[in-house]
ROPA-245431 format. One line per 4 residues: number of its first residue (from 0); their letters; for each residue x, y, z of C-alpha. Coordinates in nm, 2 decimals. Example, Ala and Ser with C-alpha at 12.3 -4.5 7.8 and 13.67 -1.06 7.14 Angstrom:
<rs>
0> AS> 1.23/-0.45/0.78  1.37/-0.11/0.71 $
</rs>
This chain:
<rs>
0> MITG> 7.51/11.86/14.48  7.88/11.86/14.43  8.03/12.20/14.33  8.29/12.24/14.06 $
4> VSNI> 8.12/11.98/13.84  7.86/11.94/13.57  7.57/11.75/13.73  7.40/11.52/13.47 $
8> EAQV> 7.08/11.34/13.54  7.08/11.01/13.36  6.78/10.77/13.33  6.84/10.40/13.26 $
12> PADS> 6.71/10.34/12.91  6.40/10.12/12.87  6.59/9.84/12.70  6.87/9.84/12.96 $
16> DGWR> 6.70/9.65/13.24  6.95/9.42/13.42  7.25/9.59/13.26  7.56/9.68/13.47 $
20> LDRA> 7.55/10.03/13.59  7.85/10.15/13.39  7.71/10.01/13.07  7.36/10.15/13.13 $
24> LAAA> 7.50/10.50/13.21  7.72/10.49/12.90  7.41/10.42/12.69  7.23/10.71/12.87 $
28> IPSL> 7.52/10.96/12.84  7.69/10.90/12.50  7.94/11.17/12.56  8.10/10.97/12.85 $
32> SRER> 8.29/10.65/12.78  8.22/10.34/12.99  8.58/10.35/13.12  8.54/10.71/13.24 $
36> LKVL> 8.21/10.62/13.40  8.37/10.33/13.59  8.62/10.58/13.74  8.34/10.83/13.83 $
40> IASG> 8.13/10.56/14.00  8.43/10.43/14.20  8.52/10.78/14.31  8.17/10.85/14.45 $
44> AVSN> 8.05/11.08/14.17  7.73/10.88/14.10  7.42/10.88/14.33  7.07/10.75/14.34 $
48> DGLL> 6.81/10.93/14.56  7.09/11.10/14.74  7.28/10.77/14.81  7.62/10.72/14.66 $
52> VRDP> 7.67/10.42/14.43  8.03/10.30/14.41  7.99/9.96/14.23  7.99/9.98/13.85 $
56> AIKT> 7.88/9.62/13.83  7.54/9.65/14.01  7.24/9.57/13.80  7.01/9.85/13.70 $
60> KSGT> 6.64/9.88/13.65  6.50/10.06/13.35  6.36/10.40/13.43  6.59/10.45/13.74 $
64> TFLV> 6.75/10.80/13.75  7.11/10.85/13.86  7.29/11.18/13.92  7.64/11.18/13.77 $
68> AVPD> 7.88/11.46/13.89  8.13/11.51/13.62  8.43/11.71/13.75  8.53/12.03/13.56 $
72> PAPA> 8.79/11.94/13.30  9.15/11.96/13.39  9.36/12.17/13.16  9.51/11.97/12.87 $
76> HNEA> 9.79/12.22/12.83  9.71/12.28/12.47  9.84/12.60/12.32  9.61/12.83/12.13 $
80> QAIP> 9.75/12.89/11.79  9.64/13.13/11.51  9.60/12.86/11.24  9.37/12.97/10.96 $
84> LVIA> 9.03/12.79/10.95  8.77/12.76/10.68  8.44/12.80/10.88  8.14/12.63/10.72 $
88> YEDE> 7.90/12.73/11.00  7.93/12.89/11.34  7.70/13.03/11.62  7.73/13.06/11.99 $
92> HLIV> 7.68/12.69/12.04  7.89/12.51/11.79  8.13/12.54/11.50  8.17/12.34/11.18 $
96> VDKP> 8.51/12.35/11.01  8.60/12.25/10.66  8.93/12.07/10.75  9.21/12.05/10.49 $
100> AGLV> 9.39/11.73/10.44  9.70/11.71/10.65  9.56/11.88/10.96  9.55/11.65/11.27 $
104> VHPA> 9.23/11.69/11.47  9.38/11.69/11.83  9.72/11.68/11.99  9.88/11.34/12.05 $
108> AGNF> 10.23/11.19/12.04  10.42/11.33/11.75  10.16/11.61/11.70  10.15/11.83/12.01 $
112> DGTL> 10.07/12.15/11.82  9.95/12.27/11.48  9.63/12.07/11.52  9.26/12.16/11.48 $
116> VNAL> 9.23/12.18/11.86  9.51/12.44/11.88  9.33/12.64/11.61  8.99/12.61/11.78 $
120> LHHC> 9.14/12.73/12.11  9.26/13.04/11.94  8.95/13.10/11.73  8.69/13.03/12.00 $
124> AGQL> 8.89/13.19/12.29  8.79/12.94/12.56  8.43/12.89/12.45  8.46/12.52/12.39 $
128> SGIG> 8.32/12.22/12.58  8.54/12.01/12.80  8.31/11.72/12.88  8.57/11.46/12.77 $
132> GVAR> 8.74/11.49/13.11  9.02/11.72/13.00  9.00/12.04/12.81  9.01/11.86/12.47 $
136> PGIV> 8.79/12.13/12.33  8.46/12.05/12.18  8.57/11.75/11.98  8.26/11.53/11.92 $
140> HRID> 8.39/11.31/11.63  8.71/11.28/11.42  8.82/11.25/11.07  9.16/11.12/10.97 $
144> KDTS> 9.45/11.36/10.93  9.47/11.30/10.56  9.10/11.31/10.50  8.95/11.65/10.42 $
148> GLIV> 8.61/11.79/10.49  8.35/11.88/10.75  8.39/11.83/11.12  8.17/11.98/11.40 $
152> AAKH> 8.29/12.10/11.75  8.08/12.21/12.05  8.13/12.53/12.23  7.97/12.42/12.56 $
156> DRAH> 7.87/12.09/12.73  7.50/12.10/12.65  7.57/12.13/12.28  7.84/11.85/12.31 $
160> VGLA> 7.59/11.61/12.48  7.32/11.68/12.22  7.56/11.62/11.93  7.71/11.32/12.09 $
164> AQFA> 7.37/11.16/12.13  7.30/11.20/11.76  7.63/11.04/11.67  7.55/10.75/11.91 $
168> KHSI> 7.21/10.70/11.75  7.37/10.71/11.40  7.12/10.99/11.30  7.39/11.22/11.17 $
172> DRRY> 7.39/11.25/10.79  7.76/11.19/10.69  7.84/11.15/10.33  8.19/11.12/10.18 $
176> KAIV> 8.32/11.15/9.82  8.59/10.90/9.74  8.79/10.81/9.43  8.84/10.44/9.42 $
180> NAVP> 9.04/10.19/9.22  8.85/10.02/8.93  8.49/10.08/8.82  8.23/9.89/9.04 $
184> LRLA> 8.02/9.64/8.85  7.71/9.76/9.03  7.57/10.11/9.06  7.53/10.09/9.44 $
188> GKVD> 7.59/9.86/9.73  7.61/9.81/10.10  7.90/9.68/10.32  7.79/9.55/10.65 $
192> AALA> 8.11/9.42/10.82  8.22/9.47/11.19  8.55/9.64/11.25  8.82/9.60/11.52 $
196> RSPT> 9.18/9.69/11.57  9.40/9.46/11.36  9.56/9.18/11.58  9.88/9.21/11.38 $
200> DRKK> 9.91/9.59/11.34  9.75/9.81/11.61  9.76/10.11/11.37  9.53/9.94/11.13 $
204> VAIS> 9.16/9.84/11.15  9.03/9.52/11.00  8.70/9.34/10.94  8.66/9.11/11.24 $
208> DAPQ> 8.41/8.87/11.41  8.59/8.92/11.74  8.37/9.00/12.05  8.51/9.35/12.07 $
212> AKRA> 8.44/9.43/11.70  8.18/9.70/11.64  7.91/9.69/11.38  8.00/9.91/11.08 $
216> VTHW> 7.77/9.98/10.78  7.86/10.18/10.47  7.62/10.25/10.18  7.80/10.34/9.86 $
220> QLET> 7.68/10.47/9.52  7.86/10.51/9.19  7.87/10.87/9.08  8.11/10.89/8.79 $
224> KLKD> 8.30/10.63/8.59  8.67/10.72/8.54  8.97/10.56/8.37  9.01/10.23/8.57 $
228> AALI> 8.87/10.42/8.87  8.54/10.58/8.99  8.41/10.86/9.20  8.17/10.72/9.46 $
232> ECRL> 7.96/10.86/9.74  7.96/10.67/10.07  7.69/10.73/10.33  7.78/10.62/10.68 $
236> ETGR> 7.52/10.43/10.88  7.78/10.40/11.15  8.10/10.60/11.21  8.40/10.38/11.29 $
240> THQV> 8.77/10.45/11.26  8.89/10.41/10.89  8.54/10.27/10.80  8.52/10.38/10.44 $
244> RVHM> 8.88/10.29/10.37  8.85/9.94/10.51  8.51/9.87/10.37  8.59/9.98/10.01 $
248> ASIG> 8.92/9.79/10.01  8.73/9.48/10.13  8.52/9.48/9.81  8.81/9.53/9.58 $
252> HPLL> 8.79/9.91/9.54  9.05/10.06/9.77  9.08/10.44/9.78  9.34/10.59/9.54 $
256> GDPV> 9.64/10.71/9.73  9.56/10.52/10.05  9.90/10.44/10.20  9.76/10.18/10.45 $
260> YGRA> 9.47/10.00/10.28  9.56/10.07/9.92  9.73/9.81/9.70  10.10/9.84/9.64 $
264> GTRH> 10.18/9.88/9.27  9.84/10.02/9.18  9.80/10.10/8.81  9.76/10.47/8.92 $
268> AKLL> 10.09/10.49/9.10  10.26/10.69/8.83  9.98/10.95/8.80  9.96/10.99/9.18 $
272> KELG> 10.33/11.05/9.19  10.32/11.31/8.90  10.04/11.49/9.08  10.21/11.47/9.42 $
276> FQRQ> 9.89/11.32/9.56  10.00/11.15/9.88  9.68/11.08/10.07  9.37/10.87/10.05 $
280> ALHA> 9.12/11.03/9.80  8.85/11.08/10.06  8.65/11.40/10.14  8.38/11.45/10.41 $
284> AVLG> 8.14/11.63/10.18  7.81/11.64/10.36  7.73/11.68/10.73  7.37/11.70/10.84 $
288> FIHP> 7.24/11.71/11.20  6.97/11.86/11.42  7.10/12.16/11.61  7.13/12.05/11.97 $
292> ITSA> 7.00/12.38/12.11  6.76/12.53/11.85  6.64/12.20/11.70  6.69/12.35/11.35 $
296> SITL> 6.78/12.10/11.07  7.13/12.18/10.94  7.29/12.03/10.63  7.63/12.16/10.51 $
300> ISKI> 7.80/12.07/10.19  8.17/12.10/10.11  8.30/12.09/9.76  8.58/11.85/9.66 $
304> PDDM> 8.92/12.01/9.73  9.16/12.11/9.46  9.39/11.81/9.49  9.11/11.56/9.45 $
308> QRLF> 8.96/11.77/9.17  9.29/11.75/8.98  9.30/11.38/9.02  8.94/11.35/8.91 $
312> SELA> 9.01/11.56/8.60  9.32/11.35/8.50  9.11/11.03/8.53  8.80/11.17/8.34 $
316> L> 8.69/10.97/8.04 $
</rs>
């Protein structure tokens, strides 16, 4: 056993016979990316029956067990900051935050502080998982800066692994409220369209049939008809970057206020300007999951925030 690491036993899944080792381990350990596993394998952190395995391309046999030694996370040099948080749920294992629009989830170029991570470092005082390779505390999934609503973070690696596995299996109940342009002709629908980074703008996501595109499925349902608009609920079967925004725009109903995927010169531009509404009208309203430690079923609901409620009221019939 290697000291100073988290030792994870990973069994090659039944449907992974003949896969490359890095791919099979990524399927068995959803919290670790395939690229990170390649590095771990090459560095001698993976073994089978006590023998080191250094080739990420070797073929695996279903049922085989490997030991993966994940080094303790290196400090990410994130500063703990006393940023107020609205806590929807918290225990010794995890925390669910009702994130306001405008709050970035984790530090990156242009946003090195004032983020949800900075706030969590202060609030949880070091009790956050670091399984991502650096101390990027507890982040299991993301929502966009200008999307409001529920986001869960893990306080230790066991909780992180358990939550990440549910996201990988798409068993998390994630439902969003959105105000879209125009009234859909149907009461409900499904968008099944793979997504990948746009080849012309790396900041955007686009529907794609490229090999690297990932399957994305959104189920939507009309809730309220508005003036040339509608309040809809979107249930995510998968969770891809910008999924709701791209999918709804693809069927002719872009989110109001969306600066990237909305249509220029929208009929609601004047109202949005009067209200000072400068974000996509999207709110992560429902988050349901099985507690990774207690196995309790947890469903949390967040009401639509004030800015979206004002927009809804102005558009009401």
